[in-house]
N, C-alpha and C positions, 0 to 999 in steps of 0.2 A: 503494500499499499504507499502512498507517494506521502512524503512527509506533510504538513501543514505549516506551513511559513508566517507567521501574522504581522503585518504591518502595522504597526499602531502610530498614530498621527492624533498628539496631543494638542488641541485648540481649533477651533473653526473662525479665527479671523480669515483676514485675507489672506494670510501665511498658510495656513494649515489646510484652510479651501485650494489654495493653488497648489499646495505640494498633493494632496488627494487625485485632484484632477489630473495633473500631470501624472502621477504614478498609473491612474489605471488608463490614459490614455494612449502612452508610449512607452510605458517599461513592463506593466503587467503582459502585454501581448508578446513583447520577446520573452521572456520568464516562462511563458505557458508555451511557447514553442520549445523550448526546451526539453520541457517535458520531465522535468527532476525532482517535481515538486507544487502542491498546490501552494498558491498564494492568496493571501485574503487581508483585505483593506478596512481597518476600525479607525474612525474618525469620531474623536471624544470631546464633548464641549458641554461646558453647564447648563448652556443656552438651547433651546430648541430653534432658535430663528437668527440669523445673520442681521448686525445691527452696522449700517452706512454710518458710522460716528463721525464721518467727515462734516454731513450735513446738521449736525448737532446744534450750530451757533444758530440757524435759521429756526430749525424746528423748534428751538424753546422759545422763541418768541409767538409762532404762528403756525398750528396745523394746517391751517388751511394753505399755508406756502409750500410746505413741506409736510405730508400726509404719511401718517404711519406705513401705510401701503407702500410707501416709494423707497421707505428706510431699513423696515424690518421684514426680513424675507425667511419664510421657512426653508431650514438647511436641508431637509431630506429630499425636497424638490429639485434642487440640482444634480442630483444621484440615481434619478429614478432612469435616466439612460444607459444605465450599467446595470448588468446582469446582479441580483440577491447572492447570489452565489461568491461574489468579488467583493462586497461591500456591506458593510455595516457601520449604521451610527447608532452613538448610545449618547444620552442625554446623564452627564454625569460629571463630578468634580475630580482631579486627581488628587489624593494625599498623600501617597508615599510612592517611594521608587527605589527599587533594589537593582544596584547596577551588577553585583554577582550574580544573583539568582534572574537577572534580566526579566524583571517582571514591574507592573506598576500598580497599584493599589487606588481604586476609585469609589467614590460615594454615589451610588444612583441617585438624581434627584425624585424626587417622590416617593417613594418606599424606603430610602435608608440603609438600603441592601448593601454591603460591602462586596466589592468583588475585586481579585487577583487576576490582572491577565498576564500572561508570556508574553515575551515580542521576540521575533525574530529581527527586526529592523525600527528603530524608535526615530521619529521625527518631533520634538518638542516644538512648536508653534505657538505655546500658551498665551504670547504679549503680553501687554502693559495695562492697567487700567487708572483710571483718571480719580481726582480726588471726588467725584462727584457724577451719580447715576444719570444725570444729563448728558454728559456727555460720552458715558461707556456702558456698557451692561457689565453688573457686577450680580454675575448668575443669571437669574430668571429674568427674560426679557422683558414683561410686563413692569418689572421695577422702572426700568428706565422708561415704558410708553407712561406710565402712571406721573414721572418727575416730570416729565415734560409738557405734559397735559394740567399739572399743577402751576407750574411756572407759567405756560398761557393765561392761565385765569389769575395769577399772580401779579403779572405785570400790568394788565388791564389798568389797574389801581394803583399801583406803584409808582411814586413822585422821586426815589432816592434808591440807586441803585450804586453798589461797588463790585467792581469786577476785580481779582486780584490776578495778577501775572502780566505779563508784557509780550510773550511771545506769540505763536498766532492764534493758537488758542483764545486768548484773551483779546486780541483786536479783533479778531473776527465776532465774538460774543460780543464787547462792547459795540463795534460798529453794527451788529443786528440790534440790538435793543435800543441807540440811541435814534438809527433809522425809524424804529417802528414807534417809538414813542416820540419823537421830537419833529419827523421829518428831516428833509434835506433843504440844507442854505443854498440859496438861488446864488446863478453863476457870479456878482458879483462881492457875495457876503460871504462871512468864514462862520457865521454858527446860524442854525435855523431863527427862522422870523418868531416861530410861536414855539419855546421849547415847553414841553409837558414837567419833562423830567429831568435831577439832576444825577446823570450819570458818571463815575468815577473810577477810571483804569489807575491800578498802583503796580506800575511797571516792575519794582525792585532795584533796577538797574540805572544807566545812564543813557539806555537808549530801547525802543523797541525793537522785536524781531533780530534778534542777535545773530541769525546767520545771514542777513540781507547786511547790504551796505549800507552808512549810514545815511545816503541819499533817500533811499527806499525807507528806510526807517523813519525818516524827517518827513517823508511825504505821505507815510500812514498816519502819522500823526495830525497833520494838517488834514487828512481827510475824514478823522475822529472828530475835530472838531465841527467839521459840517454837518455834522447830526449830534453835536450836541454833547459830544464827550471830551473830560477832562482830562489830560493826562499828568500824571505826577510821579515822577522819577526821584530815584535816591530811596524811595520808601516802599517796605513791603507791606503784605498782611503777614502777621503772626499769629494771629489765633479767632477764632468766629465762635460766638455764643448764641444760640438761638435763643430768643425771648418768647415770654409766655403768650404776648399779645401777636406774633407772628413777625415781627420784627428780628435783625439780629445785630448783637453788638459784637463791631471788628475792631478788633486791635491793632494798631500799628505799630512798625518797629523805629519809631520815633516817638515814642511813648502815648500816642493820641489814641483815643478812643471814638467810634462813630457809632450810631444807631441806626441803622437802615433799613429801607424796607425789602429789599432782595440783595443780597451777596452772593456772588458766585466765583467759586475757588478754579481758575484756570493756569495753574503753574503747576509743573511735574506730575510724573505719574509713577506708578509702581509697577515692577516686574511681577507676573505671575508665577513665581517660583519657590511659594510657601513649600511645596513637594518636594522640592530638588535638594539632594544633599548638598550639605554645607560644603563641602571641599569642592564641588565643581561650580559654584557661585563665585563673584568676585566681590570686592568690598562696598559694592553698590546693591549686590543682590542680583545681579543678570547673570545666567551662562556662561560661562568663561569656555568658549569655542575656539575652533581653528580658524584663523581669521583668513586662509587661505581655502581650505578646503571646505569648511562649516562642520567639518566633525568636531565632535565632543569628545576629544582622544581619551580622556582619563574614564569615561565609563564604560569602556569595549568598543568591540566591531561594531559595524553598521547603527551608529548611536550620532545624530544630527541636532544642530538648534536652527531653528529659522527666523526670522522676522524680529521685531523689535525686543523679545524675550532675551536675546543672544547678545553677548559683547561684541561681536565684530561688527555691529551695524549704528551707523548715527540716527536712524530713523528714517520714516517715509516712505511714500510708496514706491516713488520711482528708483531707492535706492532696494527695497523688497523684489522688485521685479528685474533687476539685475542680478540677483541672488539667487532667485529661484531656478533658472536653467543651470546655474553653477552645481546649487547641490543634490538637484535630481539626475544629474549628469554624472555625478560621484557616488549615488545611490543605485543607479544603475549600474553601473562599473564595478561597486563592492558586492551587490546579488548575482552577479554573474560569474564573479570571481569566485563567491564563495558555494555555488553551485555546481562546480566544473568539478568533474570527476577524480582528479587526483593532481597535484601540485602542477605537473609539465602540462596542463591541457588549461591550465589557469591564464587567462588572457592577461598582456602584461600592457598596461594601458593609464597613461599617467594623468593625475587627478587634473581635473577641470579647477581653476585658479579663480576666485573671486577678486576685482580688484574697484574698489569704491572708487566712485566718481564724485571726487569731493570739489567741483565747482561749485558756485552759489547756483543752488537752485530752491527755490520757494514760490509757491502762491497765496496771495493771502488775498481774499476781497477784505473790504470794506465798507458795509454797508450795503443796499441792493444794485448801486450802480458804478461804485469805483472799486478800486485793487492797485496792491503792488505785487511786486514778483519779479522772478528772474530764472531762468530756464539754463544751466551747464553754462552760467558766467555772464549770458545776455539778457541785460534789463527789458524787460517787456510793457508795454502801455498799458494803462489803465484797462482801456477797452479789451484787451486781447484776456488779462484776467479777469475780467466780468466773461467773457465768451468761453473760455476754458472751465472758470470752476465758478465763479460768482453768481452766473444765470440760475443754475439750480444746483450747486456743489456736487456737481457731476452723479447724482442721485441714478443715471440709468445703469451706471458702472456697480449698482447693488446686485443685478440680476447678473451681469456679466460676472462677478464673482463667484457668485452661488451657483451659475450653470458650468462655470470653466471656460467660456467660450475664448478668453485670451489666451489660451493653452491649446487652441484646435492644433496645431503644428510644432513640431519638436523643435526646439532650438539647434541650430546646428551648427557642430562644433568639429574639429578636426584633430583628434589627436597624434600624438607622435608613439608611435607603438615601440614597446620596448622588447 
């Protein structure tokens, strides 16, 4: 009887979905043709739905602009195209990982049952979470849907809002709130003529948008002013305490305190690595993997980390899309080598190497009509940022991600045979 080789993929964010589809489309058929074993993919995530979190800044101000149907997609819908014998999805949370036994332990959502799953190959793609369920799923996707709906309602009467964080999330959130509540300044005005709410963004730094050049950061600040957002530099939010009347007491690094109708934390993320052995993590809690091959060398053979959970990346979709073909090429090579009947017949193929593109690349909408950004070092005009991202926050890509459409064709690569 042919042996069962379980390919376990932890996390169904863009990284985990991409790895799953790439494997099922381009690696599994090759392995099947070898006839040496049965391969099966198990994808595990704590949420039954994929959340297009990129659109959360606009979704939190108006679900009529970004309805749930565009940002929450059932994960299993994207995998109906494959044979049931080849793929399974389990809604569960990873709680432990034994690298010696080559198993992961999961808690099933709903039943509370604990299961231990052995793996032949493992891809960890559990990603990161933001400080609030408004901007990322923390388990059940319905908690995020509820948080977005509640924020929609709260903002209809809010007159004082603080956004903590001057990165892209903070700028986008502040811009969307300002535009929704205050409107847009006229051509020759720097502020809206009928400002309803005081919106303040505390950057905690000397500029907005650390990845982008100072000129673009300054332009983003100008655009924020046009929707009634005040930007305060060199001050960060150090704490927040909800009050009984629904307001929030916000503590600032300059020693001041402010009570506001709405506070939104938009700085920092936490890697979802609580289940990962400490010796496999760096000082910040991210999985320490090989920055060239994307393997987790210390975890044994055929173990990899992909996406924001890993130490190799500075984050972002473009970086991820460069990494997927690299890691999956190495997965394919490793599995073909391990399936060879003897050492002499193992293919001698060099590893595919990940080379990060460190050129300035980031797109940041500011309100409904403006934006700043650059791609591979080239500055983009505001209208281009709007066309690419700001128009709809790229929501059609949610279905593309779940369905694996981006990976219909295998990435071409010509290795040198050893």
